[in-house]
C-alpha positions as CSV (number, residue, x, y, z in Angstrom):
1,M,6.4,12.1,-12.5
2,T,4.5,15.1,-11.1
3,Q,6.0,16.2,-7.9
4,L,5.0,18.8,-5.3
5,M,7.2,21.9,-5.2
6,N,9.7,22.5,-2.4
7,Q,8.7,24.5,0.6
8,T,10.6,27.5,-0.7
9,D,8.3,27.5,-3.7
10,A,5.1,27.6,-1.6
11,S,2.0,29.3,-2.9
12,V,-1.2,30.5,-1.2
13,V,-4.6,29.1,-2.3
14,D,-6.4,31.1,-5.0
15,P,-9.5,32.6,-3.4
16,G,-11.3,32.3,-6.7
17,A,-10.9,28.5,-6.7
18,W,-12.9,27.8,-3.5
19,L,-15.3,24.9,-4.0
20,D,-17.6,25.1,-0.9
21,R,-20.1,27.6,-2.4
22,P,-23.2,25.6,-3.1
23,A,-26.7,26.8,-2.6
24,A,-27.9,26.4,1.0
25,A,-30.0,23.4,0.2
26,A,-27.0,21.6,-1.3
27,R,-24.7,22.0,1.7
28,V,-23.8,19.0,3.8
29,P,-25.3,19.4,7.3
30,Q,-22.9,20.7,9.9
31,R,-23.1,17.5,11.9
32,Y,-21.3,15.6,9.1
33,R,-18.4,18.0,8.9
34,G,-14.9,17.2,10.3
35,L,-12.4,14.4,10.0
36,W,-13.8,11.0,10.6
37,R,-11.7,7.9,11.4
38,R,-13.2,4.5,10.6
39,T,-13.0,2.1,13.6
40,L,-14.9,-0.8,12.1
41,L,-15.8,-2.4,8.8
42,R,-18.0,-5.5,8.7
43,D,-18.5,-7.0,5.2
44,A,-21.3,-9.2,3.9
45,A,-19.6,-12.3,5.1
46,G,-19.3,-11.0,8.6
47,R,-15.5,-10.4,8.4
48,E,-14.3,-7.4,10.4
49,D,-11.5,-4.9,9.8
50,R,-10.4,-2.7,12.6
51,A,-6.8,-2.2,11.5
52,T,-6.9,-0.4,8.2
53,R,-6.2,3.3,8.5
54,V,-9.2,5.0,7.0
55,F,-10.0,8.7,7.2
56,W,-12.8,10.8,5.6
57,L,-12.6,14.6,5.7
58,Q,-16.0,16.3,5.0
59,T,-16.6,20.0,4.4
60,A,-19.8,21.8,3.4
61,R,-19.6,20.1,0.0
62,V,-16.3,18.3,-0.6
63,H,-15.0,15.0,0.7
64,V,-11.5,13.5,0.7
65,D,-11.0,9.9,1.7
66,L,-7.8,7.9,2.3
67,R,-7.4,4.2,3.1
68,V,-4.0,2.7,3.9
69,S,-3.3,-0.8,5.3
70,A,-1.9,-1.0,8.8
71,D,1.0,-3.3,7.6
72,R,2.2,-1.3,4.6
73,S,6.0,-1.6,4.6
74,G,9.1,-1.8,2.5
75,F,9.4,1.9,1.6
76,E,12.2,2.9,3.9
77,G,14.7,5.0,2.0
78,V,12.4,5.4,-1.0
79,S,12.1,8.9,-2.5
80,G,9.7,8.4,-5.3
81,L,8.0,6.1,-7.8
82,D,10.7,5.9,-10.4
83,A,12.9,3.3,-8.7
84,L,10.2,1.1,-7.3
85,P,10.0,-2.5,-8.6
86,R,6.7,-4.2,-9.5
87,D,6.2,-5.8,-6.1
88,L,6.4,-2.5,-4.3
89,L,4.2,-0.8,-6.9
90,T,1.6,-3.5,-6.4
91,E,1.8,-2.9,-2.6
92,L,1.0,0.8,-3.2
93,A,-1.8,-0.2,-5.5
94,R,-3.6,-1.9,-2.6
95,Q,-4.3,1.5,-1.1
96,Q,-7.6,3.3,-1.8
97,G,-8.9,6.9,-1.8
98,F,-11.0,9.4,-3.6
99,A,-12.3,12.9,-3.5
100,G,-15.4,14.7,-4.8
101,F,-18.7,16.1,-3.8
102,T,-21.1,14.8,-1.2
103,A,-24.9,14.9,-1.2
104,I,-27.2,14.1,1.8
105,E,-30.8,13.0,1.1
106,P,-33.0,13.8,4.1
107,G,-35.0,11.0,5.6
108,V,-34.9,8.3,8.3
109,P,-32.2,7.2,7.8
110,E,-30.5,9.9,5.8
111,V,-28.8,8.7,2.6
112,C,-25.3,9.9,1.8
113,T,-23.9,9.8,-1.7
114,W,-20.2,10.4,-2.4
115,H,-19.9,11.6,-6.0
116,R,-16.3,10.8,-6.8
117,Q,-14.5,13.3,-9.0
118,I,-11.1,11.5,-8.7
119,D,-10.5,7.9,-7.6
120,F,-7.3,6.0,-6.8
121,S,-9.1,2.8,-7.9
122,P,-10.5,1.8,-11.4
123,P,-14.2,2.7,-12.0
124,A,-16.7,0.6,-10.2
125,D,-20.2,-0.6,-11.3
126,T,-21.8,0.3,-7.9
127,R,-22.7,3.7,-6.5
128,D,-21.0,4.9,-3.4
129,M,-24.1,5.3,-1.2
130,G,-24.8,4.6,2.5
131,M,-27.6,4.9,5.0
132,M,-26.4,7.0,7.9
133,C,-27.3,7.0,11.5
134,F,-25.7,9.1,14.3
135,E,-25.1,6.9,17.4
136,S,-23.9,10.1,19.1
137,P,-22.8,13.5,17.8
138,D,-19.3,12.1,17.2
139,V,-20.1,8.5,16.2
140,L,-21.6,7.8,12.8
141,L,-22.8,4.4,11.5
142,E,-23.0,3.7,7.8
143,D,-24.7,0.8,6.0
144,G,-24.2,0.2,2.3
145,I,-26.9,0.4,-0.2
146,D,-25.5,-1.0,-3.4
147,A,-22.9,-3.1,-1.5
148,H,-23.5,-4.9,1.8
149,Y,-21.2,-3.6,4.6
150,H,-21.4,-1.8,7.9
151,E,-18.9,0.9,9.0
152,R,-18.4,2.8,12.2
153,W,-16.9,6.3,12.1
154,E,-15.6,8.4,14.9
155,R,-15.0,12.1,14.6
156,E,-11.5,13.3,15.5
157,P,-11.8,15.9,18.2
158,A,-9.1,18.2,16.8
159,S,-11.2,18.5,13.6
160,D,-13.7,20.6,15.3
161,G,-13.5,24.1,13.8
162,P,-13.8,25.8,10.4
163,T,-14.1,23.6,7.3
164,W,-13.4,24.6,3.7
165,A,-12.2,23.2,0.4
166,A,-10.3,24.7,-2.4
167,L,-8.6,24.0,-5.7
168,P,-4.8,24.3,-5.1
169,P,-3.0,26.9,-7.3
170,S,-1.9,25.3,-10.6
171,D,1.6,26.7,-10.3
172,A,2.1,24.6,-7.2
173,L,2.1,21.4,-9.2
174,R,4.9,20.6,-11.6
175,G,4.0,19.3,-14.9
176,S,0.4,18.6,-14.1
177,T,-2.7,19.8,-16.0
178,A,-5.3,21.7,-13.9
179,H,-8.3,19.9,-15.4
180,V,-9.2,16.9,-17.5
181,P,-11.0,17.6,-20.8
182,D,-14.5,17.7,-19.3
183,D,-13.2,20.3,-16.8
184,R,-13.7,18.3,-13.6
185,P,-11.3,19.3,-10.9
186,T,-8.3,17.0,-10.4
187,C,-6.9,18.5,-7.2
188,F,-8.6,19.1,-3.9
189,L,-7.3,20.8,-0.7
190,A,-9.7,20.5,2.3
191,R,-9.4,21.5,5.9
192,A,-11.3,20.6,9.1
193,G,-10.1,22.3,12.2
194,G,-6.5,21.2,12.8
195,F,-6.4,18.7,9.9
196,F,-6.0,19.0,6.1
197,M,-6.3,16.5,3.3
198,F,-4.9,17.0,-0.2
199,A,-5.7,14.9,-3.2
200,R,-4.1,15.1,-6.7
201,A,-5.2,12.7,-9.4
202,R,-3.0,10.9,-11.9
203,S,-2.6,12.4,-15.4
204,P,-5.7,12.5,-17.7
205,A,-4.0,10.0,-20.0
206,A,-3.5,7.5,-17.2
207,T,-7.0,8.1,-15.9
208,A,-8.4,7.3,-19.4
209,W,-6.3,4.2,-19.7
210,L,-7.3,2.9,-16.3
211,A,-11.0,3.4,-17.2
212,Q,-10.6,0.5,-19.6
213,H,-10.0,-1.8,-16.6
214,R,-13.4,-1.4,-15.0
215,G,-14.2,-4.2,-12.6
216,R,-10.5,-5.0,-11.7
217,T,-8.6,-3.8,-8.7
218,L,-5.7,-1.4,-9.1
219,A,-3.4,-4.0,-7.6
220,Q,-4.6,-6.5,-10.3
221,V,-3.8,-4.0,-13.0
222,V,-0.4,-2.9,-11.7
223,G,0.6,-6.5,-10.9
224,D,-0.2,-7.6,-14.5
225,P,3.1,-8.4,-16.3
226,S,1.6,-7.1,-19.5
227,V,1.4,-3.7,-17.9
228,S,4.8,-1.9,-18.3
229,L,6.5,-0.5,-15.2
230,E,6.2,2.9,-16.9
231,Q,2.4,2.5,-17.1
232,A,2.2,1.2,-13.5
233,R,4.1,4.2,-12.2
234,A,1.8,6.5,-14.1
235,L,-1.2,4.9,-12.5
236,L,0.3,5.3,-9.0
237,D,1.2,9.0,-9.6
238,F,-1.8,9.9,-7.5
239,E,-1.3,11.5,-4.1
240,I,-3.8,11.6,-1.3
241,S,-2.3,13.0,1.9
242,L,-3.6,13.7,5.4
243,G,-1.8,15.9,7.9
244,H,-1.8,18.6,10.5
245,V,-2.2,22.3,10.1
246,A,0.9,24.1,11.3
247,A,0.6,25.6,14.8
248,S,3.1,28.4,14.2
249,P,3.0,31.3,11.6
250,G,5.3,30.7,8.6
251,M,5.2,26.9,8.9
252,R,3.7,24.6,6.3
253,P,1.2,21.8,6.9
254,V,2.9,18.5,7.8
255,I,1.9,15.2,6.1
256,A,1.2,12.3,8.5
257,L,-0.2,9.7,6.1
258,S,-0.1,9.5,2.3
259,T,-0.5,7.2,-0.6
260,H,3.1,8.2,-1.3
261,P,4.8,7.1,2.0
262,W,8.0,9.1,1.2
263,R,5.9,12.2,1.6
264,E,5.1,11.5,5.3
265,G,6.9,13.9,7.6
266,H,7.3,16.4,4.8
267,T,5.2,19.5,4.1
268,L,2.7,20.7,1.5
269,P,3.6,23.8,-0.5
270,F,0.5,25.7,0.7
271,E,0.1,28.2,3.5
272,L,-2.9,27.6,5.8
273,A,-3.9,30.0,8.5
274,P,-2.1,28.9,11.6
275,V,-5.0,30.0,13.9
276,V,-7.7,27.3,13.9
277,E,-10.5,30.0,14.2
278,A,-9.4,31.6,10.9
279,A,-11.5,30.0,8.1
280,E,-9.4,31.0,5.2
281,P,-6.0,30.1,3.8
282,A,-3.2,32.4,4.8
283,G,-2.6,35.4,2.5
284,I,-6.3,35.9,1.8
285,T,-7.5,39.0,3.6
286,D,-11.1,39.4,2.4
287,S,-12.4,37.0,5.0
288,R,-16.1,37.8,4.4
289,S,-15.9,37.0,0.7
290,N,-14.1,33.8,1.4
291,H,-16.1,32.3,4.3
292,V,-17.8,29.1,3.1
293,D,-20.1,28.3,6.0
294,D,-22.1,31.5,6.1
């Protein structure tokens, strides 16, 4: 299984890999940028969910999204996917998350489309689009277009600050390929103020195999006895992590929540500038050429 390197093998982000360089018209408005926490989901039947831990980090162009149930358990002492039985693999498969590029269509209300480049779940037949309304500068309401739902999002105060997104250096990932055949990115590293999110897709082969299961949930696929444990583990070799930018020089970002629970409390192998006002990864000195919000 692909694993992140140890802290001693840390790399800095390649400045040539920065993603947030769209034309001005394609940029997501500043008011959307930051880390948003979902505080309410109401579905078409009127059922409400206030417990699931859902976070959406938005930069000038890139989004990373992570959704973990509040009652996820059973992973104490676990160090990786290889030893997990099917029931725990199925538990992990109930998580959700994705990363890609965001487009905002002006209007009243504005329409937000999340163009997913990588997705923890099998492909869906509906577009990820929502009508957006700001209740206040830090409270955002979303109503589905292709699916009927209502969500309330609140911006995390500590996410106020510079935002950027980058492709992590390929040598920081063991055994993974940098791109799928059509050259879409398979790894994203994004920052908003004092937070970061990292997303690394499963292998291209596992992605292609999962695409055959359109319309099913990942938990249904992983829990299917006809799917081997090796196949199930390959499908779950997909990390999305949320954490905090280190406050001290020389420290690595610390993971707080992840699709791989054994990663929580550990660090990423990337250096990020410890000063929140610095809008570039540590080790990159040409700040003007690497600013993404100019």
